[in-house]
Backbone as CSV, one residue per row, in Angstrom:
resi,resn,N_x,N_y,N_z,CA_x,CA_y,CA_z,C_x,C_y,C_z
1,MET,3.547,21.508,18.349,2.547,20.499,18.084,2.417,19.607,19.319
2,GLU,1.215,19.298,19.671,0.997,18.443,20.834,1.506,17.033,20.572
3,LYS,1.844,16.344,21.642,2.346,14.976,21.507,1.303,14.065,20.871
4,THR,0.039,14.273,21.192,-1.024,13.430,20.633,-1.120,13.610,19.125
5,LYS,-1.089,14.864,18.667,-1.158,15.137,17.234,0.062,14.577,16.514
6,LEU,1.214,14.694,17.131,2.442,14.167,16.539,2.380,12.646,16.438
7,PHE,1.860,11.999,17.465,1.700,10.552,17.456,0.738,10.112,16.357
8,ILE,-0.390,10.786,16.236,-1.382,10.459,15.200,-0.786,10.667,13.814
9,TYR,-0.014,11.727,13.632,0.634,11.991,12.353,1.561,10.839,11.959
10,TRP,2.426,10.427,12.877,3.382,9.362,12.559,2.710,8.005,12.422
11,LEU,1.678,7.747,13.194,0.943,6.492,13.067,0.270,6.416,11.692
12,THR,-0.367,7.493,11.276,-1.005,7.534,9.961,0.028,7.377,8.856
13,THR,1.140,8.057,8.979,2.208,7.954,7.992,2.722,6.524,7.892
14,LEU,2.921,5.879,9.019,3.391,4.497,9.051,2.387,3.549,8.398
15,LEU,1.103,3.723,8.687,0.079,2.862,8.102,-0.009,3.031,6.583
16,VAL,0.048,4.259,6.107,-0.001,4.511,4.661,1.229,3.939,3.978
17,ALA,2.396,4.156,4.554,3.640,3.644,3.971,3.643,2.115,3.948
18,THR,3.138,1.491,4.992,3.069,0.030,5.043,2.127,-0.505,3.968
19,GLY,0.995,0.129,3.803,0.049,-0.283,2.770,0.613,-0.135,1.373
20,MET,1.289,0.967,1.124,1.883,1.193,-0.194,3.012,0.198,-0.463
21,THR,3.815,-0.095,0.541,4.906,-1.061,0.387,4.352,-2.457,0.103
22,GLY,3.331,-2.844,0.835,2.718,-4.154,0.625,2.111,-4.277,-0.766
23,SER,1.447,-3.238,-1.216,0.851,-3.252,-2.552,1.929,-3.304,-3.626
24,GLY,2.988,-2.560,-3.435,4.091,-2.573,-4.396,4.762,-3.930,-4.473
25,LEU,4.982,-4.550,-3.336,5.587,-5.885,-3.324,4.680,-6.910,-4.002
26,ALA,3.383,-6.805,-3.774,2.445,-7.739,-4.408,2.488,-7.580,-5.925
27,GLN,2.635,-6.352,-6.408,2.721,-6.131,-7.848,4.049,-6.638,-8.408
28,ILE,5.128,-6.394,-7.701,6.443,-6.844,-8.166,6.506,-8.368,-8.205
29,LEU,5.959,-9.019,-7.179,6.002,-10.476,-7.096,4.874,-11.137,-7.892
30,GLN,4.015,-10.332,-8.487,2.872,-10.792,-9.274,2.032,-11.800,-8.501
31,ALA,1.600,-11.388,-7.324,0.715,-12.219,-6.503,-0.589,-12.450,-7.256
32,LYS,-1.131,-13.645,-7.107,-2.337,-14.022,-7.856,-3.481,-13.030,-7.617
33,GLU,-3.668,-12.603,-6.383,-4.746,-11.673,-6.066,-4.560,-10.344,-6.786
34,MET,-3.319,-9.887,-6.865,-3.038,-8.610,-7.529,-3.231,-8.747,-9.035
35,VAL,-2.796,-9.863,-9.606,-2.977,-10.103,-11.040,-4.469,-10.151,-11.367
36,ASP,-5.247,-10.836,-10.514,-6.688,-10.918,-10.729,-7.357,-9.550,-10.635
37,LEU,-6.792,-8.667,-9.853,-7.350,-7.326,-9.691,-6.967,-6.413,-10.849
38,ILE,-5.737,-6.515,-11.340,-5.213,-5.601,-12.351,-5.555,-6.027,-13.778
39,ALA,-5.538,-7.329,-14.071,-5.727,-7.829,-15.437,-7.049,-7.378,-16.078
40,PRO,-8.189,-7.423,-15.390,-9.428,-6.999,-16.041,-9.452,-5.508,-16.401
41,LEU,-8.587,-4.730,-15.789,-8.526,-3.306,-16.083,-7.753,-3.002,-17.362
42,GLY,-7.070,-4.031,-17.909,-6.350,-3.857,-19.156,-4.892,-3.457,-18.982
43,TYR,-4.401,-3.434,-17.754,-3.005,-3.096,-17.539,-2.124,-4.308,-17.825
44,PRO,-0.948,-4.112,-18.362,-0.061,-5.251,-18.615,0.490,-5.815,-17.314
45,LEU,0.784,-7.103,-17.330,1.355,-7.731,-16.135,2.809,-7.343,-16.018
């Protein structure tokens, strides 16, 4: 695999993992923005 493709792969992986971690933490800590987003959908807090 070329170095460029390998770099793009790991950069994408890092960005996705960071986004998922941030979203998970917001749900665990019950951030107001996350509660406002989830509550109208009918999911329990």
